[in-house]
N, C-alpha and C positions, 0 to 999 in steps of 0.2 A: 504174254501179255497178263496172264493170271498173277505172275510174281511182280509185275510193275505197279500194280495198283496200290498196295501198302507202301511201296516206297514214295510213291507220289504223295500220298496222304501224310507220310512221316515228315518229308521235306516241306510240304506246304504248311503243316502245323508248326514245325520248327521255325520257319521263316516268319509265320504270323506272331509266334511268341516271342521272337527276336525283336520284331518291330514294336510290339507292345512294350517289352522291356526297354527299348532305347527311347521311345517317344512319350510314353505316358507312365513313367516310373514315380511313384509317390515315395520321396525320400523324407523320413523323419530324422532331421539332423541333430542328434544328441549333443554333438560338439558346437554347433552353431546356435548361439543364443545372444540376446541383446538385453542389457539392462540400462533403464534410463529413469531419471527421476519424473515424477508427475509434473504437470502444470508447466511444461517447458514452453518457451516463446516459439511462435511459428518460424520455420526456416532453420531450426537448430539442427546441426549434424549430429547424429546419434550412433552411427555405425557404418559399415560397408560390408556387402556380400562379395566383394571383389577378392577378399582373402581366401574365399572358400570355393568359388564357382567362376567360371568364365562368362563373359557377357553374351548376349544381351540379358537384361534383367527386367521383370515385369511382376508388380504386385498385383494380386487378384482383388483386394480391397485396399482403398486408399483413404479410409475415413480419418485415421489419425496419423499414418505415415505415408510419404510417397518416396519413390525411389528414382534416381537417375538412371535411365536405361543403359547408358554407356559404362559409368564409373561404378554402379551399384551401391552409391552412397545413399544413406536413409536420411530423411529430414522430416521434422514435425510439420503437420498442416495447421490450419487456421483453427481447427478444433482441438482444444487442449485435452490432455488425458487427465482425468481426475479418478485417482485410485479409489477413493470411497465411493464414487459412482459405479466405477467399472466392477468392483469387487466388493459389492456391500455385504455379502454373507460371509466373507472370509474370516476367520478368526485371527487374532493378533499372531499366531504362530505360523500361519500359512502365507505363501507368497501370492501375489497377484500376477498371474501369467495370462497373457492374451496370445493365442496361437495365431500366426500370420501364413498364408500361402503365397508362394511366388513361383514363376516359371523362369528358369534360368539356363543359360548355356545354349550353344548353337542348336542342340538336339531338342530343346524345350522341355527339360525335366521340370517336373512338379515336385517342389520341396515344401516342407513344412517346418518352421522354427519358431520357438517361443520368444516372446517379448515380456521381460519382467518389468513390472511398473513398481518402481521404488518409491517409497513413502517420504515425503517431505513434511515439515511441521507447518501444515497449512490449515489446520484445525485447532481452534483454542478450546481447552476444556470448558465444560459448562454444567451447571446444577439445573436439575429439573424445576426447583423452586428457588426464586430469588430471595425468599425470606424463610428462615427456619426458626421455629418456635419451640421452646423448651421451658417446662415448669419445674422449679427447684424449691423444696421447702426451705424455710430460713434456718431450721434447726439441723440442716444436714451437717455431718461430720467432715472435717477437712480430709481431702484424700478420695472422697467418694467419686466414682466415675459414672458418667452417663453416655450411652451408645447413641451416636448420631447415624440415623439411617439415610440421610441425604448425602449419598455419595456422588461425586462428580463423574462425568464420562468424557471421554475424548476418542474421536473417530480415527485418529492416527494410531499407528502401531509402533513396536519397539520403543526406544528411548522417547520418541515423539508422543508416545502415548502413556509413558509412565509418570504417575501423578504424585505431587508432594503438596502437603497442606500445612498451613501455619494460621495462626490467630493474630489479628490486628485489633488493637483498641481494648484489649482485656484488662489492662492496668493491673497484671499479675493476680487477679482474682480467680481467673480460670487459666488452664493450660490446656494444650491438645497433645494427645497421644495417639499415634498412627501405628497399629499392628497388623501388617499385611493389608487387607482390604477393610479392616474395621477402623472407625474413627471415634475415639473415646474422648469426651470432655470431662476434665478433672477439676475438682473444686480445690483451690489452693489456700484461700483464706476463709474465715468465718464470715457467715453472711448475716446481714440484720435488714430485714424488710422495711423497718421503721427509718432506717438511714438511706437505704436505697432499694427500691423495689423491682427496678428493671435495669438490666445490662444489655447494652447493644454493642456488638462486636462485628468485625468482618471476618468471615471464614474465607481464606484466600487459597486457591488451588493452582499450582504451576505445573506444567509438563517439564520434561527433561530434554527438550530439543536444544539444538545449538543456539537458537534464538528463542528463549522459552516465551510461551504464551500462557496467560493466566485468566482467571475468572474469579468473581467475588460473589458470595452470598451473604445476606445479612442474618447474623445469629442473634435472636432476641431470647434471653433468658429472663422469665418472670419468676420472681421470688415470691412464694406463697406465705401466707401468714399462719403463725402459731399463737396462742394466747400466752405471751410472754410479757404482757404490760397490765398494770392496773390503772384504774381512773385516778385523776387528779384535778383539782380545780384550777382553772386558768387564772391568770393574774387579772384579767379584765372583769371577773365577776365582782358584783358590787358588795362593798364591805358595810356601806351605811347609806341610808336613804332618808329624805324628809317628805312627809305628805301633809296637806292641809287637814284641819280638824273636820272639815266638812266633805271629805272625800266620799264618793259614792261606792256602793256595792259592786263587787267584780272588777273593781278597778286593779290593773296590773301594778303592784307595787315595786317589784324587782324580779329579775330573772337571773339566776345562778347557771353557771356553765362549768361542767367538768369534761375533761378530755381522756380518751384512751388511745394510745397510738395504734392499737391493733385495728384490724377491719372486720366487717361483717358481724356474725354473732359474738365474735371475741371482743368487740367494741361496744356491746350493748351496756347501757347505764341505767340505773333505777334510782330516782330521788326519793328522799324521805326526811320528815322532820325527827330530830332525835326525841326520844321519850323524856328528856330533862327540860323540854321547852315548857314555859309556864302556861297555866291554864288560861290566862288573859290572852297570850299569843295564840293559843290553839283556838280560842273563841273568835279571835279577829281575823286570822289568816289561815289560808289553805295552800298546799304546794301540789303542783302537778308532777306526778312521778316520772313522766317521760320528757317534758319540756323544761322542768325547773322553774316554771312561772310561780311567783307568789302573788295571790290575790286577796282582796278583802272580802270577807264573807258576809258583810252588812254595811248599811250606811253609816258613817261616822257623824257624831253630833257632840263634838268635844269642845269644851270652853277652855280646857287646861291643856298644857302640853304634857306629854309622857313619851317615854322611850321604851322600846321592847326589843328583847335579844332573841333572835332565831338561829338555831343550830341546825344546819341542813347537811345531810349524809348522801354520799354518791357511792352506790355498790355496783360491783361488777361480778362476773362469773369467776368463782373461785378466788375471790380477791377480798381482802379486808376493806371495809368502807372508808372513804376519804370524807373529810368534814370541813365545813366553813362556817363562819358567823356572819349574820347580816343584822345591823343595828337599825331599827325603823324608829324615827322620830316623828311624833305626831304633834303639829302646831296647834295652838287654840284658834278658834274662829275670830276674824277681825271684826270689832264692833264699830270702828270708824274707818273710813276710806282715806288712804294717803295719796297725795298727788305729788307729782315731779314737775317742777316748773324750769322750762328751758329758755335761755336767752342766747340767741344766735350771734356769733360774731362773723363767721364765714359767710360767703355768698349762699342764699338760700331761696327756694321757691316752694311754696305750698309745704311748709314744714320739712323740706328736703334740702340739703346742703349739696352744693356742687363744688367739687375740688378738683383742679387740674392735676394730672398725673406728674410723677417726678418732682413734687414739691417737698421741700425740706419739711421736718416736723413742725407744726404750728397749732396755736389754741383755736378750736372751732366754736366752742359754745360754753356758757356757764350754766350748771345744773344746781337747782335747790330742791330740798325735801319740804313740804308743807304739811301741817296737822300731823304731827308725829307724836301727840300726847299719849296715845294709847300704847306707843312702843318707844318708850324712853330708851336712849341709847342706839337707836338704829342708824344706819349708814347706807350710802349708795356704793354699788360695784358693778362692774361690767361682766356679764356672763359670758363665757367662752373665750376662745382665743381669736382675737381680732387685732388688727394693727392700730389700736386705739388706747389711750390710757385716761384714767379719770383720778384727779388728785384733788384732795380736800384743801380748801383755802378760806379762812375766816367764815366757817359754817356753810360754805358752798364748794361746789366741785368744778374743776377746770377739765373740759373734755379736749383732748389734743390728739394728734396723729403721732404714733410712735416711730414711724418710718415713712419714706416717700411711697405713695400709693402707685400701683402700675395697672393701667387700664387694660392691658392685654391679659394680665392675670385675673382680675376680677374687676368688672365694671361697676358693680354695686355692693355696698356694705350695709348690713343691718346691725346697729349696735343695740343690744338688748341690756338695758340699765335696770337692775334689781335693787331691792331693799333687803338689807341683812339686819337682823335683830339679835342681840345677845341676851339670852335668858340666863336664868340660874344654871340650867342644865348645859348651857354651852351656846355656840352660835347657831342660829337657824335663819332660814330664808322666809321672809314674809310673802305671801302671794301676791305680789305687786311688782309689775315690771313696765318699762316705757321703752318702746322701740323707736330708735332714731335712724333715718334713711340718709345714706351718703352715696351720692352719684360722683363717679370718677369720670373727669372729661379727658377726652383724647387729645394728645400732641403727636406729631408726626415723629416719632422716635424709632420707628421700626422700618427697616428695609424690606421690600418684598423677599419672600423665601420660595425657592423652587421645591416642589414636592421631592424632586431627585436632582442634585447637581450635574450628573452626568447620565446621558442618554446614549444607547447604542440601538441601531436597527440595521437590518440587512435588506437591501433592494436590488432586485435583478436588473441589470442593464438593458437598455433599449425599451425602457418603461414608456407609458403613454404620457404626453405632455400635460402639465397641470395635475399630476398624480399627487395625492395627499400622502405625506410621509408619517407624521405623527403630530400629536397635540401636546406641547409643553403646558405646564400649569404651575404658577406661583401664587401664593397667598400672602397677604399683608394683614399683620394683627391689628394695624390701625383701623379707624372707622371713617366712613364717608369719603371724602376727597383724599385723605390720608391714606386710605386702604384701596383706593381705586388703582388698578394695575394695568399698564399697557406694555406691549413687547415689540422688540425690534431686533434686527440682525446686526452683527458688527459691520463696519463700513467696507472692510476688506473682503466681506463674503462675495462669492461669485453671484452674478446678477440672475443666474438661473434658479435660485433659491428665494423663496418669499415666505413671509410670515404674516398671519392676520393679526394686527395689533391689538385687537380686542380678545379674540379667542384663544391665540397662541397656536393656531393651527399651521403647520409647517408643510409647504408643498414645493414641488420642483417643476419649472415650467418647460423643460426641455428633456429629451432623452440623456441618460447617463451612459458613459462608455468606460467599461472598466480597464480597458486597454490603455486609455488615455490618463485615467486616474481611478485607483481602486479604493481610495478612502477619502472622504470629505470630512474636515472637522470644521464645524459651525460654532460659533459663539452667540448666544441668545442672551439679550439684556431684558430684564423686567423692572419697570419704573413706576413708582407711584405718582400721585398728583398732589402731594403735599407741598409745602413751601418751607425751606427748599425741597426739591424732590430728592427721594433716596432710590437707588437701584442696586441689583445684584445680577449676577450672570450664571449661565449653565452652559455646558458643552454638549454638543450633539454630534456623535460620530457615526457616518453613514458608511457602511461597507457595501460596495458594489458587488454584487454576485455575478459570476460569469455565466454567460450564454455562449453556445457554439455559433458565434457570428463571424468567425474568421477561418477560412480555409487554410491549411498549410502553405507556406510561401517559401519557395526555393531560392537559394542565393543567386541563381542565374537560371534562365529559362533552357539553357544549352550547356551541358558539362562535357567538357573534352578530356580525355584521358590518353596517355601514351604508357604502354607497358611492353617490356621485352618478351619475346615469345618463349625464352627458357625459364620463366617464373615457375615455381612449384604451384601445386593445387592450393587452393584457399589462400593464395597470396592476396594482400590488399592492393586493389587498383587504385582507389583513390577516396577521398572522403566527400560525402554528400551533405552539403549544408542545406538544412531546412528548418524552418522555425514555424511556430505557431503562437501568436501572442495570447491565445486563450489559456486557461489553466486547468489543473487536474486532467480528467478524462478528456475534456475538450481540447486540451493542448497536447495530449499524449499521442505522438505521431508514430505511424507504422509505414515502413517503405516496402515495396516489393516491385520486381520487375515484370512488366506486362508487355503483350505483343512482341514476344521474343522467346526463341528456344536456345538462345546462346548460353555459353558456360558461365553465366554469372549470376550471383545471388547478393542480396543485401544483407549484410550484418547489422541488424537493428540495435544490437546492444552498443555498438561503437559507432553507428552510424557511417559505415564504409561499405564500398562494393568490393566483393571478393570473386575470384575466380573459383570455378568448381572442377575444372579438369585441365590438363595441360593444353598450351596454345601452339598453334603451328602457322607462322605467318604465311608459309608457302600453300597452306590450304585456304586460310582465309585471313586477310591483312586488316581487316575493319569490321566493326560491329556497330549497328545503330539500332537503338531499343528506346523505350520509354520507361521512365520511373513513375509509379503511382504513389502518392503520399496521402494517407488518410488518417484523419484523426478518430478518436473513440467517443465522440461527441453524442449527446442525447438531445432530442429524439432521433436526430438524423446526422450521420457522420459526413463531414465535408472532405472534398478530395482536391488534388491538383496534380498536374503531370509535368515532367521535365524531360527533355530529350538527351539522351546520352550517346556520345560517339566515342568508340575506343579504337584507337590505331595501335596495331601490334607492330612493335619495332623488330627489325631484323636482326638476327645475330648469325654468325658464320657457322651454320650448321649443316650445309649441304657442300660436297665436294662437286667440282666441275664433271659434267657428263659428256663423254666423247661420242659425238653422233656418227662423224666420219673421221677416220675409216671405220667400218662397222665391227671389225674384229682385229685382234693382233696377228691374225694369220692371213689377213688380206694381203696382196701382192700386186705390184704394177710393173709392167715392162716399159723401160725408158730407152728410146733409140740412141745410139751414140751420136747421131747427127744433130741432136736437139740444140737449138741455139742458147747461147748464154743469156740469162735474165728471163728465160721462159719459166712460167709457174707449171710445174710438173704435176702437182695434186695439191690438195687442201685438207687441212685438219680443222674440223668444225666442232666446237664443244659450247654447252650451255651450262649456266649456273642458276638454280632456282632462288638464290639470295638476291638481294637488291643492293644498290649502291655500290661501295667498294668491294663489298663482299662477292659481288657478281662480276667485277671486272676481271677478265681472263687474259693471261700472258701465255705465250708459248715459248718453250726453249729446249734444245737439244743437248743431252746429257752425254759427254764423252770426254776423255782426257784431252788436255790442251793441244797436244801434237796432232791427235787424230781430228780433232774438231777442226783444226785449221786446214787440214788436207782433204777434208770431205768436200766433194763438188756440190753438195746439197746444203742449202740453209733454210731456216724457218723464220718468217716474219713474226716477231714477238707479239704484235697486235692482231694481224689479220689471220695467222696460222697458214698462210701460203708457204708451200715448199717450192723454193726457186732453185734453178740450176745457176750457181754462182760462177762456175769457171768451165771452160770447154772441156768436154769429155775426152779422155786420152785411152791409150790401149791398156794402161794399168787400171782404168777405172771399170773395165768390164767385169761384170759378175754381180753378185747380190750385195746390197747396201742396207744395213738395219740401222735405222734412226730411232733411239730411244727418246721420246719426246715427253717432257713434263709439262702438264697443263695445270697452272696455278690461278688461284683467285686473289683478290687484294684484300683479304680480310686481315683485321688487326685484333690482337698483336701477332697472331700466328696465322698465315694463309693455310688453306687446305689445297690439296693437289690430287690429280690423278695421272696415270701414265698411259702411253700407248705406243705401240711398235709401227712405224712406217717402213714397210719392206720394199724396196726398189731394186728392180733386175735390169742392169744396163746390158742390153743384147740386140743384136741385129735381127733375131728371129721374132716374128709376130705371134708365135704360139702364146697360148695362155700361160701366165706365170704360175708355176707351181711351188708351193711351200712344203718342203718335207716336214719340218716341225716348227712349232712356235717358239720364238727366241724367249730366253728368260734372263731376268736382271739379277746378277749374283754380287752386285756392289753394295755399298752402304745404303741404309734406308732413310738417311738424313738428305733426301733430294732437294728439299726446299732451302735448307741453309746452305749446303755446299754442292750444287748440282755439277759444277765444272770439275770437281775433284772425284766424282764418282766414275769408276772405270766401266768402259763398255763391256757388256757381257758377251759370252760366247753363246752361239746359237745352238744349245744343247739341252736337253731335258734333264732337270735336276732329279736326284734319287727321291726327293719328297713329292715332285710332280708326278713321277712314275708311280709311286705308291698310291697317290691320290686317284690317278686314272684307273689303277687296278681295282681299287675299293669301289669306286664308281661303277666300273664295268660289272663287278660282282653283284652289286645291288640291282643293277639293271637286269642282269640275268635271272637273279632270284625273283624279282617282281615279275618278269615275263613267264617264268615257270608257274608262278602262283595263278597268273591269269589263264594259262593254258589248263591248269588242273580245274579251275572254276568253270571253264568252258566246257571241259569234258563232262563234268557232272552235271552241268545244266542240259547239255544235249542228250545225256543218258537219261535224265528224267523226262525230257520233252518227246524224244523220239523213240527211246527204248530199244536202240539198235543192237544188232547182235554183234558177236565177236568179230565176224568177217568185216562188217561195217566199220567196226573200230579200227582194224588193220588199214582200211582204205582211207580212214580219216588221217591216220599217221602219214600215209603217203602224200596227203595233201597239206601237210603241216607247214607252217612258215619257217623257212630257215633263218637262223641267226647269223647275221654276217655284218662284219665291221668294215668300214672303208680304211684302207691303209694310208690314203693321202687325203689331205685337205686342199681344196682348191680355193683360190681367192674370190672366185665368183659365187660361191655357195653361201 
């Protein structure tokens, strides 16, 4: 007993380790791996474990993948794989690997295999800032480079994350140079801030994916100023001015202006009088060094006219001064008052003339200058640019319009008539003027004008009745009734649209339905109240936005399909027609099989139903399940269902099975006194196929002469073996009938064969068959059964060899069983050697029966 304990422990430990290895082995399958692109649609086939392991199959986690327990095929789940979310820390040189664990095989082995998530170009590059600002001096040399720190990023990897840059809108002033990860802006032409101080371009980045994605940032280059310009006097600076002889102190006589195109301190200008100005000018005038204003330094009391010349200098930083001259003419004080007499010809009220617009030029009034003795040679003139003329005629002046007046441009004109006096020094203006007021009367010559001629708006369908859409607005340049505007819609407009005739507020009185009409185009008229009235029109385009108000609609509530049982896996069963009148995500339909574990899935990319495994009509000839169609609408997805019935059509894939007789070695004794026409025995066979494929016929195969001489015949339909003629002395002995059982399959039937062994004998002892008959004729039993010779009842060499091999395998298995039992009993009982001898005496002898009986 002392020596048995270690043996027990060793065997128990060995058995425990063996079981542990068989049932809970963790295999890291280096050669088993799957690669799939990210963002695959749900239900996509991505691989199979059937090539590496035996069924059944079970995934421990099914967050992203699920597996068919029978076929081992992997499919994606509703939760899509996002490589950037699953592997956010991986560098672009590393793969995104997600390990998966599964239990496979009959023994339940635990395996681990990697799933590599391949990148797709689903991320566009992006800039951290949408605007990039750069300052460049205008005196920079051509070819100077500036480094741009704002590089784009792309979350994809490989070619999908490789970025390329280019400039748009640079007008060849700048170019872009990219060296590895450095982006450099190069100046191509000379810059001039005074010509253009800002350049706005588009920096475009594009990845290298099969369908490239791009992003844009605005690159703003500000050109900074250098002092490369000097002051110069503008053309609008006064060259000569005239002032009355009684002008007061500090009156502004004139203001000179100089310009420097530079900015900031570079554009600072200082004004000063030239040292060459006369002492009289220095005594009467002063110059503001910053503003350029020339003022009187004292009150004037001049009875004589005089002319003074002022030379003004404008100095800038590091620039020679620019100069200009201003001539100031001082008029003498007037001793007598001049008067201008007006004789109105046109319609007037309170010294104001009223003239309708659009009238051709006409004389309005006659003007005359009185008491001009102090200013001999004086005349009248119109000051400023106005659409009026003043022409002398016989000492008087005719005031006329120079062109038709326009009420909408200017409703009132003030005509300033001045007195000009020509002195010895030249022509000067006497400080006397008369202002004539002209009012332009409106006529209806303007149609209303919309603020914009085309309106577009978006409205969600299923709106509340009476909802306000927008307010159109038109203005009329005419006045009063001529400018009073009302609104109306075109007569062909749908009655659900209304517009307020006064305010132009457009509304809809009923809910809109995008599925019936997605765009409404309205014509709005604006009419004034003039006589005759004038009108204009504008268009309003209303785009109806979709709401998820329609569930998916199947073409029929019940789909029926027929499919042959021999179709391969993933064969198309039929097309599922389903529509959703909504648009975008609201009309994006996804189909899936529900309430069924059958071997069918929906291919959403093609809208078809497909098989997932091989079909067998003999196992199941009909499948009933439901399809669920759901859209991707927001906030709630809508669904609908349809019933699907799939009939599996039969093919001739099953041979007939013979039930009776039970074996080829069966034997039946027939008495010689059996009456003709008696049914001796029966052949019964079944076929698991259907239709013609299961219709069975029976026939005896034998040469023509022997077939006619046999006293036994078989009924081709029922399989009944009938005694067709009276038994004679020569019929005593064994009869071997080789019967072919055929089905009715097309184009080629399937068949099986059976031996019917009949012994014609007076004895009632059991019929003994020494050996099983064999067929040595042609194998083409279906095509030419009548020409196949009857075989002799002897065992072929092949059959003998097969029997010997089978017996050898049986003996070897039995020996292995005996050895196992011996070892087991040795460990359990720890018997001695004597007991082992007694066990040998009780061993089971191996015996083979020499004969086979028909009743066994």
